[in-house]
N, C-alpha and C positions, 0 to 999 in steps of 0.2 A: 146265874144271877137274873132275877126278874127285872122287868122293865122299870117297875117302881123303884127298886133298889139301885138300878143304874142311874135313874134320874136323881135320886137323893145323893148318890156318890158324885155325880157330875156337879151338882149345885154346891156340895161341900168343898170339892176341889177348887171350883171357880171362886167361891167366897174366900177360901184359904189363900189362894193366889192373890186376890185383891188385898186382903189384910196384910200380907207380906209386902206387897207393892207400896201400900200407904205407910207402913212402918219404915221402909227404906227411904221414902220421901221425907218422912218426919226426921229420921236420922240425918239426912243430908241437910235439911233446913237448919237443924240445931247446930250442925257442924259449921256452916258458913255464917250463921248468925252470931257465933262466938266472936266477941269483939277483939280479943287478943290474937286469935288465930287470923282474923281478917286483917288486922293491923300489921302482923308479921308478913303476910303475903303482899300487902300494899307496899311495904317498905322494900321488900325484895324485888318487886316488879316496878317500883317507882310510879305507883298509881295514886292519884290525888284523892283526898277525902271526898271531894264533891263527886268525883267519878265513881268511887266505890259505893257512895250513898245512892247514886242513880242505879247502879247495878243491883244493889241490895233491894231496892224498891221493886225493880223489875222481877227479880227472882222471887220475892215474896208474893207478888201478884200472880205470877205463873203458878206458884205452889197452891195458892187459894183456888185459882181456876181449875187446876188439875184435880184437886181434891174434890171439889163439887161435881165437876163433869164426870169424873171416873166413878164416883159413888152413884150418881144418878144413872149413868149408863149401865153399870153392873147390876144394880137392883132392878131396873126396868127390864133389862135383857133376861134376867133369871125369872122374873115374874111372868114375862111374855112366854118363855119356854115352858114354865111349870103349868100354866093354865091352858096350854095347847095352842099357842099362837102359830107355831109352825104347821100344826095340823089344819088350822083355819086357812093359812096361805095355800096349803096343798089342796084343800077343798076348792078354793077360789080358782087355782090354776087348772084343776080338772074340769071345773065348770066352764072356764074360758076355752079350754081345748075342745070340749064337747060342742061349744057354740060355733067355733071357727073350723073345727075338724082337725084331725091329726092324731099322732100317737104319743108315746112316752117322751120322745125328744121335744115335742112341742110343749108337753106338760112341764118338762124340766126347764125349758126356756121361760115359760110363764111363771113357774115357781121362783126362779132366781130373779126374774124381772120384778115381780111383786116384792120379794124380799129386799132387793136393792132399793126400790122406791121407798119402802117403809124405813129402812135404815138411813137413807139419805135425808128424808124429811125429819127424822129424829135428830140427826147430827147437825142439821142446818142452823138452828138457833145458836148452838155452841160455836160453830165455825164463824158465824156472823159476829157474835160477841167477842171472840178472840181477835178477830181482825179489826173491828171498828170500836172496840172499847179498850181491850188490853193493849194491843199493838199501837193503837192510835194514841192512847194515853202516854205511852213512852216514846212517841215520836218515830215509830218504825213504819207505820202503815202509810202507803202512798196510793192505795187502790180506792177507786170510787165504788159506790153501791152498784152502779150499772155494770162496772167491770167485774165486780164480785159475782154477780148473778150470770153475766155473760160467760165467765170462765167455767162456772159450774154447768151451764147448759152445753157448752162445748165438750166438757168432760163427759157428761151423760151421753151425748151423741157418739163420741169416739168410743167410749166404753161399751156402748150398746152394740156398735158395729163390730168391733174387735172381739168383745166378750161373747156375743151371740155366735159368731163364727167359730171361735175356739170351743165353746161349750157344746155346740151342735156336733162338732167333730168328736169331742170327747165322749159324749153320750152315745153316739153311734158306735164308737170303738168299744165301749163297755158292753153294749148289747149285741154286737155282731161279730166279734173276733175271738170268742172262746176264752178258755181259762188263762191265756197269756195276754189278755187285753192290756194288763197293767204295763207290760214292757213296751207295747206299741204306743200307749198313751204317754209313757215316759219320754220317748223320743219326740213325739209330736209336740208335747207341751214345751219341752226344752227348745226345740227348733222354733216354735212360735215366739218364745222369749227372745231368742237371738234375732228373729225377724223384726220384732218391735224395737229392739235396740238399734238395729240397722236403719229402720225407717225414722226413728226419732229425730235426728238432726235435720233431715230434709223434708219430712212430711208432717210430723206431729208437733215438734217444737214451734215452727213458724205460725201455727194456728193460735198460739198463746202469746208469743213475744215477737218483737221485730229484731232482726239481726242485720248488722251493717259491717262491712269489711273494715278492719283496723287500718287507719290511714298510715301512709308512709312516714317513717320517722324513727327516733331513737328506740322507742319501745318495741316496735316491730322488728327492727334490726337486732336488738339484743335477744328477743325471744327466739328468732330463727338461728341466731348464733349459738344459743344454749341448746336448741334442738339438734343442731349439727354436731355440737361437741359431744353429746351423749348418744349420737346415732339414732335419733328419733325422727321418723318421717312425718312431718306436719303438712297437712293439706289446707293451709289458710288459717287466718285468725279472725274471729268475729267478736263484735261487741253486742251484748244483749241488753235490751232496755229494761233491766230488772227494777230500775228506779220508779217505774210506773206502778209497781205493786208494793215494794218494800225498800227500806234503807239498808238492809243487810247485804253484805258483799260476798262474792264467791267467784270461783273459776272452775272449769271442768273441761274434759276432753270427750269428744263423741266419736263413734265409729267402732266397729268390731273387727272388720277385715281391712287390711291395707293401711293406707295413710289415715291419720286421725286429725280432726278439726279441733282447734283450740278455741274455747269460748270464754270471754271475760265479761263479768257483770260490769255495767257502766258505773255502778256504785263503787266497785273495787278500783277501777281506773281513776275515779275522781278523788279517792281517799288516800292513795298511796303514791310513793315515788316510783319511777320506772324500775329502779333496781330492786325495790321491795316486791313489786309485781312479778318480776323475773324470779325472785327467790321463792314466792308462792308456787309459781309454775314448776320450778325445779323440784319442789316437794311432790307435786302431782306426777311429774315425769318419773320420779323415783318409783311410784307404784307400778308403772308400766315396765320400767327397766328391770325391776326386781321381781317381775312376774307375779305381783300380787293380784292383778286383774285376772290373769289366766288361772291362778289357783282358786280364786273366788268363783270363776265359772265352773271349774272342776267340782268344787264343793257343792255348788248349786245343782249341777248335773246329778251327782250322787244322791243328794237329798231329795231331788224330784223322784228318782227311781225308788228310793226307800219309802217315800210317802205313798206312791201308787201301789207298791207291793203290800203295804199295811192296809190300804183301803181294800185291796182284793181279799185279804184275810178276814176283814170285818164285814164284807158285803153279804155273806149268807146268814149272819146272825140277826134274826128278826127282832129279838128283844131290844137290840140297839136302836132300831127305828121306833118301836113302840114307846121307848123311854121318852122320846121327844114328840109323842102324839102323832107320828106319821102312820099312814094306813098299813104299811108293811114294806117289804123289800122293794127298793127301786134304786136306779142308778143315781138319780139326782138326790135321793135321800141319803145314799152312801156318801156322796161328796159333802153334803151338809153336815151329816152326823160326824164324819171324820174331822172336818174343819173345827167343829165345836170341841171335840176331845183333844185336838192338837193344841189348843190354846194353853192349857196348863203344861203340856209336854214342852211346847216351844219356849215357855217361860223358863223352864229348868235348863234349856239348852242355851239360853241367851248369854250367860257368863262365859261359856266356852267360845262362842263365835266372837263375842266382844273382846275377849282376851287376845285372840288371834289378830283381830283388827287393830287393837292398840299396839301390839308388837309390830305390825306393819307400819303404823304411823311413826313409831320411833325409827324404824329402818329407813323410811322415806325421808324423814328429817335428816338422818345421817347422810343419805345420798345427796340431799340438797346442799348441805354444808360443804360437801366436797366439790360442788360444781357451781358455786356462786363466788363473786368477787370478794365478798367479805362475809365471814361467818356470823356477823352481827345482824346482817340484813334480814334473815328469816325470823329471828327473834323479834326484831322491830316490827316486821310485817304482822306477825301473830298477835303482838300487843295491840296493833291498830285494829285488827279484825275483832279482837275482844272488846276494845273500846267502842267500836262502831256498832257492835251487837249487844253490848251490856252483858257479856257472858261472865258468870262468876268464875274466877280463876282457881278456886279450890273446890274439892268435893270429898264427901265421905268415901272411904275405900270400898265399903260394901255396896253403896249406891253406884259408884263408878264401875265396879265389877259387873253389875247386872245390866246397866243401861248405857254406859259410855263406849262408843266405838272409837272415840278419840280420848287420849289422856287429858286430865285437867291441865290447864295451861302452866301452872306453877311446876307440876311434875314434869311436863314436857320440856320446859325451858331449862330446868335443872339437868335433865338428861342430855340436852344439847350443849351444856357448858356455858349457857348464856348468863347464868347467875351463879 
């Protein structure tokens, strides 16, 4: 297949994917906008008319924003690719390399650096609008303009340091280790992923948020009591100042090896009772005790290997590079080309991964119900989380199958026997 035919095929697939995505979003909006269906859900969940009206407004605004931003992003990206934007970036990267000296690794770093800069500048207005218009309008934004830009500058700095290091290693492996480079890259990239997860709680997260130890009291005692009951080794409990950015609440565990640290959003602590917070944590503990996290790592490990093996198969096909107006075969070009083609493929795989994730959520709910004082507590907590975040409790099955890693609330509470 010629380079031109490959480009046309890619554009057709990417447009087809986008049309399917927008159709699914339209189906979902029509589903939750149905008044009778919404009323039945509100009656079952005891949600007030004022509450669901707020939720409907938030959902509609998110739909409009998603529709506009996704169309603009898709069209601009495809035009950029079709007219040779990647080729222009490659030319600029080579000119920069010639200026400062260096080989293909430096060219690759410059290429991805320029590409990231262009992508970041393009997405910045959408991110700004989402935070200071959409989220602000519905009462969720707590971030200042200064904080918004400070977070992004920190993210650029950290991403540049970590990304440049990993990319340099990857490009060297691709050029210097022979035909089985993909196997070495597989282990290096997966190991790097584990390293960043390990560093996150102690090095990366404190750069963006403040953490304080949970004070002595009923909440701390009950959390440690639950951890002991299910044989979970907890290495302290922290409160994160999430309220400086958003009103949304959450909780999570950090750590890969040994003991795990429990982190609670301050917004979660302020909005729930002690027993409800413990019920939420019981659900999260269920993921660990049922080995969901381990299996997720196994799947990630396998997928990383498959990805690099496929890149190795595509690496010698020059027309794949020419299709995107790149000069010819290059290691950085192979990574770019594969990531573009993987978009439509990844979209087809989403329903499978999300199905497994939703089954894990049901299982973690069942685990929580077996380990809390009252089976009603988890349902009450989930309803509060929904109310505090204005999450629509119902969703079209097709949309949910493709996009939802968690079941819609109505479906989830029915499975728990809450309603």
